[in-house]
C-alpha positions as CSV (number, residue, x, y, z in Angstrom):
1,M,-11.8,4.1,-1.4
2,T,-11.8,2.8,2.2
3,V,-9.4,3.8,5.0
4,H,-9.1,1.5,8.2
5,N,-7.7,2.7,11.3
6,T,-7.1,0.8,14.5
7,P,-9.5,1.8,17.2
8,R,-8.3,3.8,20.1
9,P,-9.0,2.5,23.7
10,A,-11.7,4.3,25.4
11,G,-10.7,7.0,27.9
12,R,-7.4,7.6,26.2
13,G,-6.5,10.8,24.5
14,T,-4.4,11.3,21.5
15,A,-1.3,12.0,23.5
16,N,-1.4,8.5,25.1
17,A,-2.6,6.6,21.8
18,A,0.0,4.4,20.0
19,P,1.4,6.2,16.9
20,Q,0.2,4.8,13.6
21,V,2.4,4.3,10.5
22,A,0.9,6.2,7.6
23,F,1.9,7.1,3.8
24,D,2.9,10.7,3.5
25,R,2.0,12.9,0.6
26,T,5.3,12.1,-1.3
27,E,4.6,8.5,-1.0
28,L,1.1,8.9,-2.3
29,A,2.3,11.0,-5.0
30,L,4.3,7.9,-6.2
31,I,1.5,5.4,-5.7
32,M,-1.5,7.2,-7.1
33,P,-0.2,7.7,-10.7
34,V,0.4,3.9,-11.0
35,Y,-3.0,3.2,-9.5
36,G,-4.5,5.8,-11.9
37,R,-2.9,4.3,-14.9
38,M,-4.2,0.8,-14.1
39,V,-7.7,2.2,-13.6
40,A,-7.7,3.8,-16.9
41,A,-6.6,0.5,-18.3
42,G,-9.6,-1.2,-16.6
43,E,-7.5,-3.6,-14.5
44,W,-7.9,-2.1,-11.1
45,R,-11.2,-0.6,-9.6
46,D,-10.9,0.3,-6.0
47,Y,-8.4,0.8,-3.2
48,A,-8.1,0.9,0.5
49,M,-5.7,2.2,3.0
50,S,-5.1,0.8,6.5
51,F,-3.1,2.5,9.1
52,L,-1.9,0.4,12.0
53,R,0.7,0.6,14.6
54,D,3.5,-1.0,12.7
55,V,2.4,-1.0,9.1
56,A,0.6,1.2,6.6
57,V,-1.2,-0.8,3.7
58,F,-2.4,0.4,0.4
59,S,-4.5,-2.3,-1.1
60,I,-5.6,-2.6,-4.6
61,F,-8.7,-4.4,-5.8
62,R,-9.9,-5.6,-9.1
63,R,-13.5,-5.3,-7.9
64,A,-14.6,-3.6,-4.6
65,A,-16.0,-6.8,-3.2
66,E,-12.9,-9.0,-3.4
67,H,-9.5,-9.6,-1.7
68,P,-6.7,-7.3,-2.7
69,I,-4.8,-8.4,-5.7
70,Y,-1.8,-6.5,-4.6
71,R,-0.8,-4.6,-1.4
72,V,1.8,-1.8,-1.0
73,E,3.2,-2.0,2.6
74,K,5.3,0.4,4.5
75,R,7.1,-1.0,7.6
76,P,9.5,1.5,9.2
77,D,10.9,-1.2,11.5
78,L,12.4,-2.9,8.5
79,R,14.1,0.3,7.1
80,N,17.5,-0.9,8.1
81,K,16.9,-4.5,7.2
82,Q,15.3,-5.4,4.0
83,G,13.7,-1.9,3.3
84,M,10.6,-0.6,4.5
85,Y,8.5,-0.8,1.3
86,A,7.0,-4.0,-0.3
87,V,4.7,-5.0,-3.0
88,I,2.8,-8.2,-2.1
89,A,0.7,-10.3,-4.3
90,M,-2.8,-11.8,-3.5
91,D,-1.1,-15.1,-2.5
92,G,1.3,-13.5,-0.1
93,Q,4.3,-13.6,-2.4
94,I,6.6,-10.6,-2.0
95,L,7.1,-9.3,-5.4
96,K,9.7,-6.5,-4.5
97,R,11.0,-5.1,-1.4
98,G,13.3,-2.2,-0.8
99,G,14.0,1.2,0.7
100,D,13.1,3.2,-2.5
101,L,9.3,3.3,-3.0
102,R,9.9,4.4,-6.6
103,Q,11.9,1.4,-7.3
104,V,9.5,-1.1,-5.5
105,L,6.5,0.2,-7.4
106,R,8.4,-0.5,-10.7
107,V,7.1,-4.2,-10.3
108,L,3.7,-2.9,-10.9
109,E,4.8,-0.7,-13.9
110,R,6.0,-3.9,-15.6
111,K,2.6,-5.6,-15.0
112,M,1.0,-2.5,-16.6
113,I,3.1,-2.8,-19.7
114,R,1.8,-6.3,-20.2
115,V,-1.7,-5.3,-19.7
116,I,-1.4,-2.5,-22.4
117,D,0.5,-4.7,-25.0
């Protein structure tokens, strides 16, 4: 597992640092069971989280040394537009977007059903 954070400028304390978007415990509690089932099925092997100023990204890898095959993104700025959660494929195609993370993650659940069949 890898966590990437944006570097803070030298000489600035946490009070002046730009806020970061992150997944909270309830969001991770929805993501991790899906991830765990795909790991158990042998399809996924690693993940990384990045917390930036405008987006939090949960990247899913088939192997540790590859590009992510899926990204789960949280963009709070899109909350009132298309929804702040999205699942994005390796080629950049948005597979599902919405305001309810549980509904957005269902696109990955459907892929898991195909793997197990």
